[in-house]
C-alpha positions as CSV (number, residue, x, y, z in Angstrom):
1,M,-27.3,-7.9,6.4
2,G,-25.7,-8.3,2.9
3,R,-22.9,-10.7,4.2
4,P,-24.7,-14.0,4.9
5,D,-22.1,-16.1,2.9
6,V,-19.1,-14.7,4.8
7,L,-20.9,-14.8,8.2
8,L,-21.8,-18.4,7.5
9,Y,-18.1,-19.1,6.7
10,V,-17.1,-17.6,10.1
11,F,-19.5,-20.0,11.8
12,I,-18.0,-22.9,9.8
13,L,-14.5,-21.9,10.8
14,S,-15.5,-21.9,14.4
15,S,-16.9,-25.4,14.1
16,C,-13.7,-26.6,12.4
17,G,-11.3,-25.5,15.0
18,V,-10.6,-21.9,14.0
19,A,-12.5,-20.7,17.0
20,Y,-13.9,-17.2,16.5
21,Q,-13.5,-15.8,20.0
22,W,-11.2,-13.8,22.2
23,G,-10.4,-16.3,24.9
24,R,-7.5,-17.6,26.9
25,C,-6.2,-21.2,27.1
26,G,-9.1,-22.9,28.9
27,D,-8.5,-23.0,32.7
28,R,-4.8,-22.4,32.6
29,S,-2.6,-19.5,31.5
30,C,-1.1,-19.6,28.0
31,P,2.5,-20.7,27.8
32,T,4.6,-17.5,27.5
33,V,6.3,-16.8,24.2
34,H,9.8,-15.1,24.5
35,I,10.8,-12.3,22.2
36,S,14.3,-11.0,21.9
37,I,15.2,-8.0,19.7
38,D,18.8,-7.4,18.5
39,H,19.0,-3.6,18.9
40,Q,22.7,-3.2,18.6
41,I,22.9,-3.7,14.9
42,S,20.3,-2.9,12.3
43,A,19.4,-5.6,9.8
44,V,18.1,-3.3,7.0
45,T,17.2,0.3,6.4
46,V,14.2,1.2,4.1
47,S,13.0,4.4,2.4
48,E,11.4,7.2,4.4
49,F,8.6,6.7,1.8
50,F,8.4,3.0,2.5
51,L,4.6,2.9,2.9
52,S,3.3,4.6,-0.2
53,V,-0.1,4.6,-2.0
54,A,-1.7,4.5,-5.4
55,I,-4.6,5.8,-7.4
56,D,-5.6,3.5,-10.3
57,A,-6.2,4.7,-13.8
58,S,-9.5,2.9,-13.8
59,L,-10.8,6.1,-12.1
60,L,-10.9,7.6,-15.6
61,T,-13.1,4.9,-17.0
62,K,-16.1,6.2,-18.9
63,D,-15.0,9.9,-18.5
64,E,-12.8,11.9,-16.2
65,K,-15.5,13.2,-13.8
66,Y,-14.4,11.0,-10.8
67,I,-10.9,12.5,-10.8
68,T,-12.8,15.6,-9.4
69,L,-13.2,13.7,-6.1
70,L,-9.5,14.2,-5.5
71,G,-10.7,17.7,-4.5
72,S,-12.6,16.4,-1.5
73,E,-11.5,18.1,1.7
74,K,-12.1,14.8,3.6
75,L,-10.0,12.8,1.1
76,Q,-7.1,15.3,1.1
77,A,-7.1,15.3,4.9
78,L,-6.9,11.5,5.0
79,A,-4.2,11.5,2.4
80,K,-2.1,13.9,4.4
81,G,-2.2,11.4,7.3
82,L,-0.2,8.9,5.2
83,T,2.6,11.3,4.1
84,P,5.5,11.4,3.4
85,G,5.3,8.9,0.5
86,Y,4.8,8.4,-3.2
87,L,1.5,8.6,-5.0
88,R,1.5,6.2,-7.9
89,F,-0.9,6.8,-10.8
90,G,-1.1,3.8,-13.1
91,G,-2.5,0.3,-13.3
92,T,-3.7,-1.9,-16.1
93,K,-5.8,0.8,-17.7
94,G,-2.9,3.2,-17.6
95,D,-1.6,1.4,-20.8
96,F,-4.7,2.6,-22.6
97,L,-4.5,6.3,-21.6
98,V,-3.7,8.8,-24.3
99,F,-2.9,12.4,-23.5
100,D,-4.9,14.9,-25.5
101,P,-3.7,18.4,-24.9
102,K,-6.5,19.9,-26.9
103,K,-9.5,18.0,-25.3
104,E,-11.6,20.0,-22.9
105,S,-12.3,18.7,-19.4
106,S,-15.6,17.2,-18.2
107,V,-18.5,19.4,-17.1
108,T,-17.8,18.4,-13.5
109,E,-14.2,19.4,-13.7
110,D,-15.1,22.7,-15.3
111,K,-17.6,23.5,-12.6
112,Q,-14.9,22.9,-10.0
113,W,-12.3,25.0,-11.8
114,Q,-14.7,27.9,-12.4
115,I,-15.8,28.1,-8.8
116,H,-12.2,28.2,-7.5
117,H,-10.4,29.9,-10.3
118,G,-7.9,32.5,-9.0
119,Q,-7.7,31.0,-5.5
120,D,-4.7,29.5,-3.8
121,R,-3.9,26.3,-5.8
122,C,-4.6,23.9,-2.9
123,K,-7.8,25.7,-2.0
124,K,-8.8,25.5,-5.7
125,Q,-8.6,21.7,-5.4
126,L,-11.4,21.6,-2.8
127,I,-14.8,20.8,-4.2
128,P,-18.2,22.0,-2.9
129,P,-20.4,19.5,-1.0
130,D,-23.0,19.3,-3.7
131,V,-20.4,18.2,-6.3
132,E,-19.0,15.6,-3.9
133,E,-22.5,14.2,-3.2
134,Y,-23.5,14.1,-6.9
135,L,-20.4,12.1,-7.8
136,Q,-20.8,9.7,-4.9
137,S,-24.4,9.0,-6.0
138,C,-23.1,8.2,-9.5
139,W,-20.3,6.0,-8.2
140,V,-22.6,3.2,-7.3
141,V,-23.7,2.9,-10.9
142,D,-20.3,3.3,-12.5
143,E,-18.1,1.3,-10.2
144,P,-18.7,-2.1,-11.8
145,L,-17.6,-0.6,-15.1
146,M,-14.3,0.6,-13.5
147,L,-13.6,-3.0,-12.3
148,K,-14.6,-4.7,-15.6
149,E,-11.8,-6.3,-17.5
150,Y,-12.3,-4.7,-20.9
151,Y,-9.7,-2.4,-22.5
152,E,-10.1,0.4,-24.9
153,P,-8.3,3.7,-25.4
154,M,-9.1,6.5,-22.9
155,T,-8.1,10.1,-22.9
156,I,-6.5,12.1,-20.2
157,T,-6.7,15.9,-20.3
158,R,-4.6,18.8,-19.0
159,R,-7.1,19.4,-16.2
160,T,-6.9,15.8,-15.1
161,L,-3.1,16.0,-14.9
162,D,-3.5,19.2,-12.9
163,A,-5.9,17.5,-10.5
164,L,-3.5,14.6,-10.0
165,Y,-0.5,16.8,-9.4
166,D,-2.4,19.1,-7.1
167,F,-3.8,16.3,-5.0
168,A,-0.3,14.8,-4.6
169,N,1.4,18.1,-4.0
170,C,-1.2,19.5,-1.6
171,S,-1.4,16.3,0.4
172,G,2.4,15.9,0.7
173,F,3.0,13.0,-1.8
174,H,5.5,12.8,-4.6
175,L,3.6,11.9,-7.8
176,I,4.7,8.9,-10.0
177,F,3.0,8.9,-13.3
178,G,2.7,5.7,-15.4
179,L,3.1,6.3,-19.1
180,N,1.4,4.2,-21.8
181,A,3.8,1.4,-23.0
182,L,1.3,0.0,-25.5
183,L,1.7,2.8,-28.0
184,R,3.8,1.0,-30.6
185,K,5.2,1.6,-34.0
186,T,4.8,-1.0,-36.7
187,D,8.1,-2.7,-35.7
188,L,6.8,-2.9,-32.1
189,T,9.3,-0.3,-30.7
190,W,7.7,2.2,-28.3
191,N,6.1,5.2,-29.8
192,S,7.2,8.0,-27.5
193,S,5.4,10.9,-29.2
194,N,2.4,11.0,-26.9
195,A,4.6,10.7,-23.8
196,E,6.6,13.7,-25.2
197,E,3.4,15.8,-25.5
198,L,2.5,14.9,-21.9
199,L,6.1,15.7,-20.7
200,N,5.9,19.0,-22.5
201,Y,2.8,20.0,-20.7
202,C,4.0,18.9,-17.3
203,A,7.3,20.7,-17.8
204,S,5.5,23.9,-18.8
205,K,3.7,23.7,-15.5
206,Q,6.9,22.9,-13.6
207,Y,5.5,19.7,-12.1
208,S,8.1,17.8,-10.2
209,M,7.3,14.2,-10.9
210,S,8.7,10.7,-11.3
211,W,7.8,8.2,-14.0
212,E,7.0,4.6,-14.9
213,L,6.4,3.0,-18.3
214,G,3.8,0.3,-18.6
215,N,2.0,-2.0,-16.2
216,E,2.6,-5.7,-15.9
217,P,4.2,-6.2,-19.3
218,N,4.0,-10.0,-18.8
219,S,0.2,-9.7,-19.4
220,F,0.4,-7.5,-22.6
221,R,-0.6,-10.4,-24.7
222,H,-3.7,-11.0,-22.6
223,K,-4.9,-7.5,-22.5
224,A,-3.7,-6.1,-25.9
225,G,-2.9,-9.1,-28.0
226,I,0.8,-8.2,-28.4
227,Y,4.0,-9.6,-27.0
228,I,6.9,-7.4,-26.0
229,D,10.0,-9.3,-24.9
230,G,12.3,-8.1,-22.1
231,Y,15.0,-6.8,-24.4
232,Q,12.6,-4.6,-26.3
233,L,11.1,-3.3,-23.1
234,G,14.6,-2.5,-21.8
235,E,15.2,-0.6,-25.0
236,D,11.9,1.3,-24.5
237,F,13.1,2.4,-21.0
238,L,16.4,3.6,-22.5
239,I,14.4,5.7,-25.0
240,L,12.3,7.2,-22.2
241,R,15.4,8.0,-20.1
242,K,16.9,9.7,-23.1
243,L,13.6,11.6,-23.7
244,L,13.7,12.8,-20.0
245,Q,17.1,14.3,-20.6
246,N,15.6,16.8,-23.0
247,F,13.7,18.5,-20.2
248,K,15.6,20.5,-17.6
249,I,13.1,19.7,-14.9
250,Y,13.2,15.9,-15.7
251,K,16.8,15.2,-16.6
252,D,17.4,13.9,-13.1
253,S,13.9,12.6,-12.4
254,Q,13.4,9.1,-11.1
255,L,12.3,6.3,-13.4
256,F,10.8,3.0,-12.0
257,G,9.9,-0.3,-13.7
258,P,9.1,-2.7,-15.2
259,D,6.1,-3.3,-12.8
260,I,6.0,-7.0,-13.7
261,G,3.1,-9.0,-12.3
262,Q,3.4,-12.0,-10.0
263,P,6.7,-13.7,-10.7
264,R,6.4,-17.4,-11.6
265,R,9.0,-20.1,-11.8
266,G,10.1,-20.5,-15.4
267,K,8.9,-17.0,-16.3
268,E,12.0,-15.1,-15.1
269,Y,13.4,-14.5,-18.5
270,L,11.4,-11.4,-19.2
271,L,12.7,-9.7,-16.0
272,E,16.3,-10.9,-16.5
273,S,16.4,-9.8,-20.1
274,F,14.8,-6.5,-19.3
275,L,17.3,-5.7,-16.6
276,E,20.2,-6.7,-18.8
277,K,19.1,-4.3,-21.5
278,G,17.5,-1.4,-19.6
279,G,18.3,-1.9,-15.9
280,K,20.8,1.0,-15.9
281,A,18.0,3.4,-16.8
282,L,16.1,2.6,-13.5
283,D,16.2,4.1,-10.1
284,A,14.4,1.1,-8.6
285,V,13.0,-2.2,-9.9
286,T,9.3,-2.7,-9.4
287,W,7.1,-5.8,-9.2
288,H,3.5,-6.5,-8.1
289,H,2.2,-8.9,-5.5
290,Y,-1.3,-10.1,-4.4
291,Y,-1.9,-13.2,-2.2
292,E,-5.0,-14.5,-3.9
293,D,-7.7,-14.1,-6.5
294,G,-10.2,-11.6,-5.1
295,R,-13.1,-13.6,-6.7
296,K,-12.2,-16.8,-4.9
297,A,-10.4,-15.8,-1.6
298,V,-12.0,-16.8,1.7
299,L,-11.5,-15.7,5.3
300,E,-9.3,-18.6,6.3
301,E,-6.7,-17.5,3.7
302,F,-6.6,-14.0,5.3
303,L,-5.6,-15.7,8.6
304,S,-3.2,-18.3,7.2
305,S,0.5,-18.1,8.0
306,E,1.1,-20.4,5.0
307,V,-0.5,-17.9,2.7
308,L,1.4,-15.0,4.2
309,D,4.7,-16.8,3.8
310,T,4.2,-17.1,0.0
311,L,5.5,-13.5,-0.2
312,I,8.9,-14.7,1.0
313,Q,9.5,-17.0,-1.9
314,K,8.3,-14.6,-4.5
315,A,10.3,-11.7,-3.0
316,R,13.5,-13.7,-2.8
317,F,13.0,-14.7,-6.5
318,V,12.9,-11.1,-7.6
319,L,15.7,-10.0,-5.3
320,K,17.9,-12.8,-6.6
321,V,17.3,-11.8,-10.3
322,V,18.0,-8.2,-9.5
323,N,21.1,-8.9,-7.5
324,E,22.5,-11.1,-10.3
325,T,21.8,-8.6,-13.1
326,V,21.9,-5.1,-11.6
327,P,23.6,-5.5,-8.2
328,G,22.7,-2.8,-5.6
329,K,19.6,-1.6,-7.4
330,K,16.7,-0.9,-5.0
331,V,13.6,-3.2,-5.3
332,W,10.0,-2.0,-4.7
333,L,6.7,-3.6,-4.4
334,G,5.3,-1.2,-6.9
335,E,1.6,-2.3,-6.5
336,T,0.2,-4.6,-3.9
337,S,-2.8,-5.4,-1.7
338,S,-4.6,-8.4,-0.3
339,T,-6.2,-9.9,-3.4
340,F,-6.2,-8.9,-7.0
341,G,-9.2,-7.9,-9.2
342,G,-10.2,-5.1,-6.9
343,G,-10.1,-7.1,-3.7
344,T,-12.5,-9.6,-2.1
345,P,-16.0,-8.2,-1.2
346,H,-16.7,-8.2,2.6
347,L,-13.1,-9.1,3.4
348,S,-10.5,-6.8,1.8
349,D,-12.2,-3.8,3.4
350,T,-12.5,-5.3,6.9
351,Y,-10.4,-5.8,10.0
352,A,-9.4,-9.3,8.7
353,A,-7.5,-7.7,5.8
354,G,-5.1,-6.1,8.4
355,F,-3.3,-9.4,8.9
356,M,-2.2,-9.5,5.3
357,W,-1.4,-5.8,5.1
358,L,0.6,-5.5,8.4
359,D,2.5,-8.8,7.7
360,K,3.3,-7.6,4.2
361,L,4.8,-4.4,5.6
362,G,6.8,-6.3,8.2
363,L,8.1,-9.0,5.8
364,S,8.9,-6.7,3.0
365,A,11.0,-4.4,5.2
366,R,12.8,-7.4,6.7
367,L,13.6,-8.8,3.2
368,G,15.0,-5.5,2.1
369,I,12.1,-4.2,-0.1
370,D,12.7,-0.5,-0.1
371,V,9.1,0.8,-0.9
372,V,5.7,-0.8,-0.7
373,V,2.9,0.9,-2.8
374,R,-0.6,0.1,-1.5
375,Q,-3.3,-0.4,-4.1
376,V,-5.3,1.9,-3.6
377,I,-5.8,4.9,-1.2
378,F,-9.2,5.5,-2.9
379,G,-10.9,3.8,-5.9
380,A,-13.1,1.0,-7.2
381,G,-13.3,-2.3,-5.5
382,T,-12.8,-3.2,-1.8
383,Y,-9.1,-3.1,-1.3
384,H,-9.1,0.7,-0.9
385,L,-8.0,2.4,2.3
386,V,-10.8,4.9,2.1
387,D,-14.3,4.0,0.8
388,S,-16.4,5.9,-1.7
389,K,-18.0,7.9,1.1
390,F,-14.5,8.8,2.3
391,R,-14.7,6.7,5.5
392,P,-11.3,5.4,6.6
393,L,-11.3,1.6,6.8
394,P,-9.3,-0.6,9.2
395,D,-6.3,-0.8,6.9
396,Y,-6.2,3.0,6.7
397,W,-5.9,3.3,10.5
398,L,-3.3,0.5,10.5
399,S,-1.4,2.5,7.9
400,Y,-1.8,5.7,9.8
401,L,-0.4,4.1,13.0
402,Y,2.4,2.5,11.1
403,K,3.5,5.8,9.6
404,K,3.3,7.4,13.1
405,L,5.1,4.7,15.0
406,V,7.4,2.7,12.7
407,G,10.8,4.0,11.5
408,T,13.0,3.1,8.6
409,T,15.6,1.0,10.6
410,V,14.7,-2.7,10.7
411,L,15.7,-4.9,13.7
412,T,16.1,-8.6,14.0
413,V,13.5,-10.5,16.1
414,N,13.8,-14.0,17.5
415,I,11.0,-16.1,19.0
416,S,11.7,-18.7,21.7
417,G,10.0,-20.3,24.7
418,M,8.0,-23.4,25.5
419,E,5.8,-23.3,22.3
420,K,8.4,-21.8,20.0
421,E,7.5,-23.9,16.9
422,K,3.8,-23.5,17.3
423,A,4.1,-19.8,18.0
424,K,6.2,-19.3,14.8
425,K,3.1,-20.5,12.8
426,T,0.6,-18.2,14.5
427,L,2.5,-15.3,15.9
428,R,4.1,-12.8,13.5
429,V,6.4,-10.3,15.2
430,Y,8.6,-7.5,13.7
431,A,10.6,-4.7,15.2
432,H,11.9,-1.3,13.9
433,C,13.4,1.7,15.4
434,T,10.6,4.1,16.3
435,N,9.8,6.9,13.8
436,R,12.3,9.6,14.7
437,N,9.8,12.3,13.7
438,N,7.3,11.2,16.3
439,P,7.5,13.9,19.1
440,D,6.1,11.5,21.7
441,Y,9.2,9.2,21.8
442,P,12.9,9.8,22.3
443,K,15.7,8.6,20.0
444,G,16.6,5.0,20.9
445,A,12.9,3.9,21.2
446,I,11.9,0.6,19.5
447,T,8.5,-0.2,17.9
448,M,7.5,-3.8,17.9
449,F,4.4,-4.9,16.0
450,A,2.7,-8.3,16.3
451,M,-0.2,-10.4,14.9
452,N,-1.8,-13.3,16.6
453,L,-3.3,-15.7,14.1
454,S,-4.4,-18.3,16.7
455,N,-7.7,-18.7,18.5
456,K,-6.3,-18.0,21.9
457,T,-4.5,-15.2,23.6
458,E,-0.7,-15.2,23.3
459,D,1.3,-14.1,26.3
460,I,4.5,-12.4,25.1
461,K,7.5,-11.7,27.2
462,V,10.2,-9.3,25.9
463,L,13.5,-10.6,27.1
464,E,16.4,-8.7,28.7
465,P,17.8,-6.2,28.3
466,L,14.4,-4.8,27.3
467,F,12.2,-6.7,29.8
468,N,12.0,-4.0,32.5
469,K,11.4,-1.1,30.1
470,T,8.3,1.1,29.8
471,I,6.0,0.0,26.9
472,D,3.1,1.9,25.2
473,Q,0.6,-0.5,23.8
474,Y,-1.5,0.2,20.7
475,L,-3.9,-2.7,20.6
476,L,-6.2,-2.8,17.6
477,L,-9.4,-4.9,17.8
478,P,-12.5,-4.9,15.6
479,A,-15.5,-2.9,16.8
480,G,-19.1,-4.2,16.6
481,K,-20.8,-7.5,16.3
482,E,-19.3,-8.3,12.9
483,K,-16.0,-9.0,14.7
484,L,-13.3,-9.8,12.1
485,L,-15.6,-8.6,9.3
486,S,-16.0,-5.2,10.9
487,Q,-15.2,-2.1,8.9
488,T,-14.6,-0.2,12.2
489,V,-11.6,-0.6,14.5
490,Q,-10.9,0.3,18.1
491,L,-7.6,1.3,19.7
492,N,-7.2,0.2,23.3
493,G,-10.9,-0.2,23.6
494,Q,-11.9,3.1,22.0
495,V,-13.5,3.3,18.5
496,I,-11.2,5.2,16.1
497,K,-13.0,7.9,14.0
498,M,-12.2,11.4,12.7
499,V,-13.1,14.3,14.9
500,D,-14.4,16.1,11.8
501,D,-13.5,16.2,8.1
502,R,-10.0,17.6,8.7
503,T,-9.1,16.6,12.3
504,F,-7.5,13.3,13.4
505,P,-8.2,11.8,16.8
506,A,-5.3,11.8,19.3
507,L,-4.2,8.2,19.1
508,K,-2.2,7.6,22.2
509,G,-0.7,4.4,23.5
510,K,-1.7,2.7,26.8
511,P,1.3,2.8,29.2
512,L,2.2,-0.6,30.6
513,P,4.2,-1.1,33.8
514,P,7.8,-2.2,33.3
515,G,8.1,-6.0,33.1
516,T,4.6,-6.5,31.9
517,V,3.9,-9.7,30.0
518,L,2.1,-8.6,26.8
519,E,-1.3,-10.2,26.2
520,L,-2.2,-10.3,22.5
521,P,-5.8,-11.5,22.1
522,A,-6.9,-14.1,19.6
523,F,-7.0,-12.9,16.0
524,S,-5.7,-9.5,16.7
525,Y,-2.7,-7.2,16.0
526,A,-0.9,-4.5,18.0
527,F,2.0,-2.1,18.1
528,Y,4.2,-1.8,21.2
529,V,6.6,1.1,21.6
530,I,9.5,0.4,24.0
531,K,10.0,4.0,25.0
532,D,13.3,3.8,27.0
533,A,15.0,1.0,25.0
534,K,18.0,3.3,24.3
535,A,18.8,1.1,21.4
536,A,22.2,1.8,19.9
537,S,21.1,1.3,16.3
538,C,18.2,3.7,16.9
539,S,20.0,6.5,18.6
């Protein structure tokens, strides 16, 4: 119940040829698709923190009480499952945050602090069940306000900074904090005085952090009624870099930006002029990407190769501008998910969203994007990895397996066979060296991951010299009658769920005999680890 519009749409899709079933090709076997992997030479190498996550500043809307939820034992355990990585704190409402070193924390924060004062810092972060349940009961009422597009100044206190840092540090993330870029002097230059107060506090606590300044400056006029051009923004970043030099702990800290929104043709001037003026202050160039408007997106778009391919054009645009202005500078997807505006209800939190997410990871790495920051690990809307009850959603388990199985070295994949052109539209295949920190696999192993966007099973044959190798299959399918709209996922036929609040299930691959033709069901995705590939570029 509660999803009749989406379920009706699935029925319509089935009637229009997007058959919603897990079948084969009628009475005959499907033509085999051939996959070859060049494992002698690596195409690209990405950061060890490639898959990273975010917490949005909207969590501080109304007051700061919801930041207390970062002390949930369940949430911290789930966060640890996605490390190592960056934890970005920012977003649109980050440009309305003002640090007040004198303001007291909320009643809820104080209750948490008083209960755990004097304990180990990470244990102090953990909140009692009654506080967690109280905040979750309030969440239902306040979530619409967090998502609402209205902007007014909000304060952030010392205890909130402590909670953010402790959550990141105790989980195993490196914190990136987005400073307010809309604090301006009369001549529209950046007023750094509040940032300096915040830096003073963080330095006094010896918080090792990285920094951003502003969020989507190309929308400042829309949300704040002012226009800051690229040269001025570049000058602002130079001011921030100089300010960081005044703090021993931050003189070598990383600085990322400008976190521009969706790049559009004819709008490249802001990025170009920013990089010309302030690019030397950056450690990486950041931009944001969403496929569709969360208020309008439909299921068919989540399953469309044409929609997925729109990332290629936008990424190449940004990479071209960066390479022409600051050659060699790393490029990040500094904020991204399926659809903007908090996601699409009943889609962005389901199995169907996994096609956009897994393909974005594969395409980004192949194109040379060094880090991809997922919006959000936890927060308002439906594009979160963990919901308000701290239940991991399908994209969480997809991310967890990606971190476990996929390494930083990207390999080149080629598709051939009888239905090559058709397969290229519905079969998305990527390959990396297997994560070297995974104790289950030797050096030289290869992880291939694939998505089938068609309404029939695809038979995939891995060509020589990898054909007769041993493969572990990690096939992910939706669980339950809601199919693609399910919020539960199964691995090799078994539903994935936490053993308890702190214990992960043992997610093991299914060994396939050497030479097996891989069968990827309709509308599904999977990882395949070629254990004994002995790939030269992975050894």
